[in-house]
C-alpha positions as CSV (number, residue, x, y, z in Angstrom):
1,M,-5.8,6.8,-11.2
2,S,-3.9,5.9,-14.4
3,D,-3.9,2.6,-16.2
4,V,-7.2,0.7,-16.5
5,I,-7.0,-2.8,-15.1
6,E,-8.9,-5.2,-17.4
7,V,-11.1,-7.8,-15.6
8,K,-13.1,-10.7,-16.8
9,K,-16.2,-12.1,-15.1
10,R,-15.9,-15.7,-13.9
11,D,-18.4,-18.3,-12.8
12,E,-15.9,-20.8,-11.3
13,T,-15.7,-21.4,-7.6
14,G,-13.9,-23.9,-5.4
15,T,-10.3,-24.5,-4.5
16,L,-9.3,-26.7,-7.4
17,R,-10.8,-24.4,-10.0
18,M,-9.1,-21.4,-8.4
19,R,-5.8,-23.3,-8.5
20,R,-6.3,-23.9,-12.2
21,L,-7.2,-20.3,-12.7
22,R,-4.0,-19.1,-11.1
23,S,-2.0,-21.7,-13.0
24,S,-3.4,-20.1,-16.2
25,G,-1.9,-16.7,-15.3
26,R,-5.0,-15.1,-13.7
27,V,-5.9,-14.1,-10.1
28,P,-9.4,-14.4,-8.8
29,A,-11.1,-11.3,-7.3
30,V,-14.4,-10.0,-6.2
31,V,-16.0,-6.5,-6.7
32,Y,-18.6,-5.4,-4.2
33,G,-20.2,-2.5,-2.4
34,Q,-22.6,0.5,-3.0
35,G,-25.7,-1.7,-2.7
36,K,-24.9,-3.6,-5.9
37,D,-24.5,-7.3,-6.3
38,S,-21.0,-8.7,-5.8
39,V,-19.3,-9.7,-9.0
40,S,-16.6,-12.5,-9.3
41,V,-13.8,-11.6,-11.7
42,S,-10.3,-12.5,-12.6
43,I,-7.3,-10.3,-13.5
44,A,-4.1,-11.2,-15.3
45,T,-1.3,-11.9,-12.9
46,R,1.0,-9.5,-14.6
47,D,-1.5,-6.7,-14.1
48,V,-1.9,-7.6,-10.4
49,E,1.9,-7.6,-9.9
50,K,2.2,-4.2,-11.6
51,M,-0.5,-2.8,-9.4
52,I,1.1,-4.1,-6.2
53,R,4.5,-2.7,-7.2
54,S,3.1,0.7,-7.8
55,G,1.4,0.8,-4.4
56,R,-1.9,1.9,-5.9
57,H,-4.9,1.9,-3.6
58,I,-7.5,3.4,-6.0
59,V,-7.9,1.6,-9.4
60,E,-10.0,1.9,-12.5
61,L,-11.5,-1.4,-13.6
62,G,-12.3,-2.0,-17.2
63,G,-13.5,-4.9,-19.4
64,D,-16.4,-6.9,-18.1
65,V,-16.7,-4.6,-15.1
66,T,-16.2,-0.8,-15.3
67,E,-15.9,0.7,-11.8
68,D,-13.6,2.9,-9.8
69,A,-12.6,0.7,-6.9
70,L,-10.6,0.7,-3.7
71,V,-8.2,-2.2,-3.2
72,K,-9.7,-3.4,0.0
73,E,-7.7,-6.6,0.7
74,V,-4.9,-8.5,-0.9
75,Q,-4.7,-12.2,0.1
76,W,-1.2,-13.8,-0.2
77,D,0.1,-17.3,0.0
78,A,1.8,-18.5,3.1
79,F,5.2,-17.2,1.9
80,G,3.9,-13.8,1.0
81,S,5.2,-14.0,-2.5
82,H,2.1,-14.7,-4.6
83,V,-1.3,-13.0,-4.6
84,L,-4.1,-15.5,-4.2
85,H,-7.2,-13.3,-4.2
86,L,-8.2,-9.6,-4.3
87,D,-11.2,-7.7,-2.8
88,F,-12.3,-4.5,-4.5
89,A,-14.8,-2.1,-3.0
90,R,-16.7,0.1,-5.4
91,I,-16.3,3.9,-4.9
92,D,-17.3,7.2,-6.5
93,A,-14.5,9.4,-7.7
94,G,-15.2,12.1,-5.1
95,Q,-16.0,9.7,-2.2
96,S,-13.7,9.9,0.8
97,V,-11.9,6.7,1.7
98,E,-9.5,5.6,4.5
99,V,-6.2,4.3,3.3
100,A,-2.9,3.4,4.9
101,L,-0.3,5.2,2.7
102,T,3.3,4.2,2.6
103,V,5.7,6.9,3.8
104,E,8.8,7.4,1.5
105,L,11.8,9.4,2.6
106,R,13.4,11.8,0.1
107,G,16.8,13.6,0.4
108,V,19.7,13.4,2.8
109,A,19.5,14.5,6.4
110,P,22.3,17.0,7.2
111,G,22.4,15.5,10.7
112,T,24.2,12.5,9.3
113,R,27.2,14.7,8.6
114,S,27.3,15.2,12.4
115,G,27.5,11.5,13.0
116,G,23.8,10.9,13.3
117,V,21.7,8.1,11.6
118,V,18.2,8.5,10.1
119,K,15.7,6.3,11.9
120,H,12.4,5.7,10.0
121,M,9.9,5.1,12.7
122,L,6.5,5.0,10.9
123,H,6.3,3.4,7.4
124,E,2.6,4.0,7.0
125,L,0.1,6.7,7.9
126,I,-3.7,6.3,7.7
127,V,-5.4,9.2,6.0
128,K,-8.9,9.9,4.8
129,C,-9.1,11.6,1.4
130,P,-11.3,11.9,-1.7
131,A,-10.6,9.0,-4.0
132,N,-9.8,11.3,-6.9
133,K,-7.1,13.1,-4.9
134,M,-5.5,10.0,-3.2
135,P,-1.8,9.9,-3.7
136,E,0.0,6.5,-4.1
137,Q,2.3,7.4,-1.3
138,L,3.4,10.2,1.1
139,E,6.8,11.7,0.5
140,V,8.8,13.2,3.3
141,N,11.7,15.6,2.6
142,I,14.5,15.1,5.1
143,N,17.0,17.6,3.6
144,E,16.6,19.8,6.7
145,L,16.6,17.1,9.4
146,E,19.4,17.9,11.8
147,L,20.8,15.7,14.5
148,D,18.3,15.1,17.4
149,Q,15.4,16.6,15.3
150,V,12.2,14.8,14.4
151,I,9.5,15.0,11.8
152,T,6.1,14.1,13.1
153,A,3.0,12.9,11.3
154,G,1.3,16.2,11.7
155,E,4.1,18.0,9.8
156,I,3.7,15.9,6.6
157,A,2.0,17.6,3.7
158,L,-1.3,16.0,2.7
159,P,-3.4,16.4,-0.4
160,D,-6.3,19.0,-0.3
161,A,-9.3,17.8,1.7
162,A,-7.2,15.0,3.2
163,E,-7.4,14.2,6.9
164,L,-4.8,12.5,9.0
165,L,-6.2,9.7,11.1
166,V,-3.3,9.1,13.4
167,D,-1.9,11.2,16.3
168,G,-0.1,14.1,14.7
169,S,2.6,14.0,17.4
170,E,3.7,10.5,16.4
171,I,7.3,10.5,15.2
172,V,7.7,9.5,11.6
173,V,11.5,10.0,11.2
174,T,14.3,11.2,13.4
175,C,18.0,11.7,13.2
176,V,19.8,10.3,16.3
177,T,23.2,9.6,17.7
178,P,23.9,5.9,17.2
179,S,24.1,3.8,20.3
180,A,26.6,1.1,20.7
181,E,24.1,-1.6,19.6
182,T,22.9,0.3,16.6
183,E,24.4,-0.8,13.3
184,T,24.4,1.6,10.4
185,D,24.6,1.1,6.7
186,E,26.7,2.9,4.2
187,D,24.1,5.6,3.6
188,G,23.8,6.6,7.2
189,G,20.6,4.8,7.8
190,V,19.7,2.2,10.4
191,S,20.2,-1.3,9.1
192,G,17.6,-4.0,10.0
193,M,14.6,-1.7,9.7
194,A,11.4,-3.4,8.7
195,E,10.4,-3.0,5.1
196,P,7.0,-1.3,4.6
197,E,4.2,-3.7,3.7
198,V,2.5,-3.5,0.4
199,I,-1.2,-2.6,0.1
200,G,-3.5,-4.7,2.2
201,R,-1.0,-7.6,2.6
202,K,-2.6,-10.5,4.3
203,A,-0.8,-13.9,4.5
204,D,-2.9,-17.0,4.2
205,D,-2.1,-20.4,5.7
206,D,-4.1,-22.5,3.2
207,D,-4.6,-22.7,-0.5
208,G,-6.4,-19.4,-0.7
209,D,-9.9,-18.1,-1.2
210,D,-12.2,-20.5,-3.0
211,S,-14.7,-17.9,-4.2
């Protein structure tokens, strides 16, 4: 955990009031868990956007509420471009939590020099890890990935005390000979691959949470 996210308590509820809150540059949120009462708060939109871009799952809340918290859910508008509401679950620093971590590829696969293309199969892996050791993402070095080789989930280095919660034999990345229908980009990767989702992304078809 790094920067503290400043939060303010709020008493407002209802769709219209939440719209006005968002228009003022703040996002409604709720903090709950550990047998304590839920607290309705708001966060500056710029801080929410920074948190989303960083991919942080564990955050330190400050201001009116001082807690370590897990970003449990992010509610988006129907276009997936603006955050409407956030759910934070209180945690202890050493508490183990389950999180879907983004998998980022690093390096250049030597198999691409033999005509292969890198195919990124899994963009997220679910792990269980103490909150104070949770990384923001998992990095996979592909500098030794030859043509027709694979890197599986079980081969990815995890933090101390972390547990992989998916099948270790699942293929995360491979270097394959392109088929006729495969289009490749200039970097030797496969074009048209789905972009990884940001933390807890949940599209919403209406005006958002009114709490």
